[in-house]
C-alpha positions in Angstrom: 0.0 0.0 0.0 1.2 3.5 -0.7 2.3 5.7 2.2 -0.7 7.5 3.7 -1.0 10.9 5.3 -3.1 11.5 8.4 -5.1 14.7 9.1 -6.4 15.6 12.5 -9.1 18.2 13.2 -11.1 19.4 16.2 -13.3 22.3 15.4 -14.7 25.3 17.3 -17.5 23.2 18.8 -14.8 20.9 20.4 -17.1 17.9 20.2 -14.5 15.5 19.2 -11.4 14.7 17.1 -11.7 13.7 13.4 -8.9 11.6 12.1 -8.6 11.1 8.3 -6.2 9.1 6.2 -5.6 10.3 2.6 -3.7 9.3 -0.4 -2.1 12.7 -1.3 -1.5 12.1 -5.0 -3.9 11.6 -6.6 -5.9 13.1 -3.7 -8.3 10.6 -2.2 -9.9 10.2 1.2 -9.4 6.5 2.2 -10.5 6.3 5.9 -11.9 8.7 8.5 -13.6 8.5 11.8 -14.7 11.0 14.5 -13.9 10.2 18.1 -16.3 12.2 20.4 -15.0 13.9 23.5 -16.7 13.3 26.8 -18.7 16.3 27.9 -16.3 17.3 30.7 -13.3 17.4 28.3 -15.4 19.4 25.7 -16.2 22.0 28.4 -12.5 22.3 29.3 -11.7 23.0 25.7 -14.5 25.5 25.3 -13.4 27.4 28.4 -9.7 27.1 27.9 -9.4 30.8 26.9 -10.0 31.6 30.6 -7.2 29.4 32.0 -4.0 30.8 33.6 -0.7 29.8 32.1 0.0 26.6 34.2 -3.3 25.1 33.4 -3.2 26.2 29.8 0.3 24.6 29.5 -1.0 21.4 31.1 -4.0 21.2 28.7 -1.6 21.7 25.7 0.2 18.5 26.7 -3.0 16.6 27.5 -4.4 17.4 24.1 -1.2 16.2 22.4 -1.3 12.9 24.4 -4.9 12.4 23.6 -4.3 12.9 19.9 -1.5 10.3 20.0 -3.8 7.8 21.7 -6.6 8.5 19.4 -4.4 8.0 16.3 -3.3 4.7 17.7 -6.9 3.7 18.1 -7.6 4.9 14.5 -4.8 2.7 13.2 -6.2 -0.3 15.0 -9.8 0.4 13.8 -8.7 0.4 10.2 -6.0 -2.2 10.5 -3.2 0.1 9.6 0.3 0.2 11.0 2.5 3.2 11.9 4.9 2.2 9.1 2.2 3.1 6.6 2.0 6.7 7.8 4.4 9.1 6.2 3.2 12.3 7.8 0.5 13.9 9.9 -1.2 17.3 9.6 -2.5 18.5 13.0 -4.5 21.6 13.2 -4.8 21.6 17.0 -7.6 23.1 19.2 -8.2 26.7 18.7 -8.7 28.3 22.1 -8.4 31.9 21.0 -8.4 33.8 17.7 -7.6 37.5 17.9 -6.9 38.9 14.4 -8.1 42.4 15.4 -6.1 42.6 18.7 -3.4 45.3 19.0 -0.9 42.5 18.4 -2.9 40.1 16.1 -2.6 36.6 17.4 -4.1 33.1 17.4 -3.6 30.1 19.6 -4.0 26.4 18.8 -3.3 23.9 21.5 -1.9 20.3 21.2 1.7 19.3 21.6 2.7 17.5 18.3 5.7 15.7 19.8 3.6 12.9 21.2 2.3 12.1 17.7 5.8 12.3 16.2 7.1 9.8 18.9 4.2 7.3 18.4 4.3 7.3 14.6 8.0 8.0 14.0 7.1 10.4 11.2 7.0 14.2 10.7 4.1 16.0 12.2 3.1 19.4 10.7 1.2 21.7 13.0 0.5 25.4 13.9 -0.5 26.3 10.4 -1.9 29.7 11.2 1.2 31.4 12.6 3.1 32.1 9.4 0.0 33.6 7.8 -0.3 36.1 10.6 3.4 36.8 10.4 2.7 37.8 6.8 0.0 40.2 7.8 -2.9 37.8 7.4 -5.7 37.0 9.8 -4.7 33.3 10.2 -8.0 32.2 8.8 -9.7 30.9 6.9 -7.3 28.3 5.6 -9.8 26.1 3.8 -10.0 28.2 0.6 -6.6 26.8 -0.5 -8.0 23.2 -0.3 -11.1 24.2 -2.2 -9.0 25.8 -4.9 -6.7 22.8 -5.0 -9.7 20.4 -5.5 -12.2 22.6 -7.5 -10.1 25.4 -8.9 -9.9 24.2 -12.4 -13.6 23.6 -12.8 -16.7 25.8 -13.2 -17.3 28.4 -10.4 -18.3 26.9 -7.1 -19.1 28.2 -3.6 -17.8 26.0 -0.8 -19.6 26.5 2.5 -18.4 24.9 5.7 -20.8 25.1 8.6 -19.0 24.2 11.8 -19.1 26.3 15.0 -18.6 29.3 12.7 -19.6 29.3 9.0 -17.1 30.2 6.3 -17.2 30.3 2.6 -14.8 30.0 -0.3 -15.3 31.0 -3.9 -13.2 29.1 -6.5 -13.2 28.3 -10.2 -11.1 28.2 -13.3 -9.5 31.6 -14.2 -10.9 33.1 -11.0 -9.0 34.5 -8.0 -10.0 32.5 -5.0 -11.9 34.3 -2.2 -12.7 33.1 1.3 -13.9 34.5 4.6 -16.0 33.8 7.7 -19.7 34.5 7.3 -20.9 34.5 10.9 -22.5 32.0 13.2 -22.5 28.3 12.2 -23.7 25.8 14.7 -22.5 27.4 17.9 -25.6 29.4 18.9 -27.9 26.6 17.9 -25.9 24.1 19.9 -25.8 26.3 23.0 -29.6 26.8 23.0 -30.2 23.1 22.4 -28.0 22.1 25.3 -29.7 24.6 27.6 -33.3 24.0 26.7 -33.3 20.3 25.6 -30.3 18.8 27.3 -29.1 17.7 23.8 -25.7 18.5 22.3 -27.2 19.6 19.0 -30.5 19.9 17.0 -30.3 16.6 15.1 -31.5 17.1 11.5 -32.9 20.5 12.6 -36.1 18.8 13.8 -36.6 21.1 16.8 -36.0 24.2 14.8 -38.6 23.0 12.3 -41.3 23.1 15.0 -40.7 26.8 15.7 -41.2 30.2 14.0 -38.2 32.4 13.4 -38.1 36.0 14.5 -37.2 37.5 11.1 -37.4 41.1 12.3 -34.7 40.4 15.0 -32.5 38.6 12.5 -32.7 41.5 10.0 -31.6 43.9 12.8 -28.6 41.7 13.8 -27.5 41.6 10.2 -26.9 45.4 10.4 -24.0 44.8 12.9 -20.6 45.9 11.7 -19.1 42.5 11.0 -21.6 41.5 8.4 -20.9 44.6 6.2 -17.1 44.4 6.8 -15.2 43.7 3.6 -13.2 40.4 3.4 -10.7 39.2 4.4 -12.3 38.7 7.8 -12.4 35.9 10.4 -13.9 35.2 13.8 -13.1 33.8 17.2 -15.5 31.0 18.2 -16.7 33.1 21.2 -17.8 36.0 19.0 -21.1 34.1 18.6 -21.1 32.4 21.9 -23.0 32.5 25.2 -22.5 36.3 25.7 -24.0 37.0 22.3 -26.8 34.6 22.9 -27.8 36.2 26.2 -27.4 39.7 24.9 -29.4 39.5 21.7 -31.8 36.6 22.3 -32.7 37.1 25.9 -36.4 37.8 25.1 -36.5 34.8 22.8 -34.9 32.6 25.5 -37.7 33.7 27.9 -40.3 32.6 25.4 -42.6 29.8 26.5 -41.7 28.1 23.2 -37.9 27.4 23.0 -38.6 25.9 19.5 -39.0 29.5 18.3 -35.5 30.3 19.7 -34.0 27.4 17.8 -35.8 28.4 14.6 -34.6 32.0 15.0 -31.0 30.9 15.6 -31.1 28.6 12.6 -32.6 31.3 10.4 -29.9 33.7 11.6 -27.1 31.3 10.5 -28.7 30.9 7.1 -29.4 34.6 6.7 -25.8 35.5 7.5 -24.5 33.1 4.9 -27.0 34.4 2.3 -26.1 38.0 3.2 -22.4 37.2 2.7 -23.0 35.6 -0.7 -25.2 38.4 -2.0 -22.9 41.1 -0.8 -19.4 39.8 -1.5 -19.6 37.0 -4.1 -19.6 38.0 -7.8 -22.9 37.1 -9.5 -21.0 35.2 -12.1 -19.8 32.7 -9.4 -23.2 32.2 -7.9 -24.1 28.9 -9.4 -23.5 26.0 -7.1 -23.1 25.8 -3.3 -21.4 22.8 -1.9 -21.8 22.3 1.9 -19.6 20.5 4.4 -19.4 20.4 8.2 -21.9 19.3 10.7 -24.4 21.9 9.7 -25.0 20.2 6.3 -27.1 17.6 8.1 -29.5 20.3 9.5 -32.4 20.0 7.2 -34.1 23.1 8.5 -30.9 25.1 8.0 -30.7 23.8 4.4 -34.3 24.7 3.8 -33.7 28.3 4.9 -30.6 28.5 2.8 -32.5 27.3 -0.3 -35.2 29.9 0.4 -32.7 32.7 0.7 -30.7 31.5 -2.4 -33.2 30.0 -4.9 -30.9 30.6 -7.8 -28.2 28.3 -6.4 -27.9 24.5 -6.7 -27.2 23.3 -3.2 -25.5 20.0 -2.6 -23.2 18.2 -0.1 -19.5 17.7 -0.6 -20.3 14.0 -0.5 -21.5 14.4 -4.1 -17.8 15.0 -5.0 -16.4 12.1 -3.0 -15.5 14.2 0.1 -17.5 13.3 3.2 -18.7 16.5 4.9 -17.3 15.5 8.2 -13.9 14.5 6.9 -13.2 17.5 4.7 -11.3 19.7 7.2 -9.2 16.8 8.6 -8.4 15.7 5.0 -7.4 19.3 4.1 -4.8 19.4 6.9 -3.4 16.1 5.8 -3.0 17.6 2.3 -1.4 20.8 3.8 1.1 18.7 5.7 2.1 16.7 2.6 2.5 19.8 0.5 4.6 21.4 3.3 7.0 18.4 3.3 7.2 18.6 -0.5 8.2 22.3 -0.1 5.1 23.4 -1.9 2.7 26.3 -1.2 -0.3 25.3 0.9 -1.7 28.7 1.4 -4.2 31.1 -0.1 -3.0 34.6 0.9 -5.9 36.3 -0.9 -8.4 34.8 1.5 -6.6 35.8 4.7 -5.1 39.1 3.7 -1.4 37.9 3.9 1.1 39.7 1.7 2.0 36.6 -0.2 1.4 32.8 -0.5 3.6 30.7 1.7 4.3 27.3 3.1 2.3 27.0 6.3 3.1 24.8 9.3 5.9 23.9 11.6 7.5 20.5 11.4 8.1 18.2 14.4 10.5 15.3 14.0 11.4 12.4 16.4 
C-alpha cells in the first residue's frame, strides 16, 4: 500500500477529534472516523481561553497525548500500521483567535511531539502562525484546499458550517476568495444544550417546530461584522454565550424554545446568504457545496435554499468528500505539501502579503 498521510481536526465546537487518512497524489480520502470527546473534556476545551498559564500549558500537553492515543486507536480500527503513515497534519484546538487585537494573534493547543514519537514520522502543525506573520488573519485556511480540488472547474461556492460558518469562492481563471460569514452551529448548539439537554439539534427537527423572528435577525445583520469587507475571520466566542444572552434574551424567555432554535437557525442561514449576496460575484453564484456538521441540519438547508433559490445546493459528498472528513483531509494535504516544499496557502483569503508554506515540522 502507498504511504498515507493523516489529518487531525477538532473544530470550534470541540465535540471530538476527526482523524482522516488520505492518499495525497492523486488526492483521495481513504478512511476517516470521528472520536467524540466526553462532555467534561469538551467543556474544558471550550473554556480554555479563561485558563491561567500553568493550566493552559497542562492542557496543551494533555491534548497532544490524547491525539496520539486517538491516532493509535484509529490505526487499530482500520488495521493500519504506523509504518504506513508518512506524515501527519495536525490543526490543534483553537482556544483563542484575535486577528483584530493590538498584536494580532491566534492560539491552537496540542503538543505535536507525542504524535511524532508514536508514529516516527513528521508532524506538521501550527499552520496559522506564518499567515499572521505575513499580515494575514490566520484564517480561513480552507480556501486553498477548495481551490486545489475545485479550482480548475466551473465556479463553485464551498460553505463549511462548523461552529462558525465560512465560505470559499473558487473556479477556473478566478482569483479564490474566502472569509468567515458569521455563526454556524455554535448558537444553535448552546440553545439546544440549555433547553433540551441535547448536544445539537439533530437534523434540525426542533427548529422545524418553531417560527423564526425574522425582524430580529434583520436587525442583527446590520451589525458591523456583516458589512465588513473580506478578508475577515472570527473567534469562536464572537457568537457564543454572551452573544446569545445579549441578543436573544427575550427569545430565551419565550414559552416556546422551539422559536428560539428556529430563529438561531434562520440567523445562520441569513448570515450566509447575506455574505454571498454582498461579497460573491454574481457570475460565481451557481453551485453551493456544503460541508461540516451543519450540512445535516435540514431546517438550515431549507432556509438556505429559500434565501438562495438561484443556487444549486448540494453536499461535498457528491464529490467524494465526506462533509465531516473534509477539514481533517485538508490538513493532511497541507502537511504533505509542506513536506514537499510546496505552497499550501491562499493569501488572498486571509489578507497575507504573499502565499507561503504554512506549518511547523516536528520530528522524532
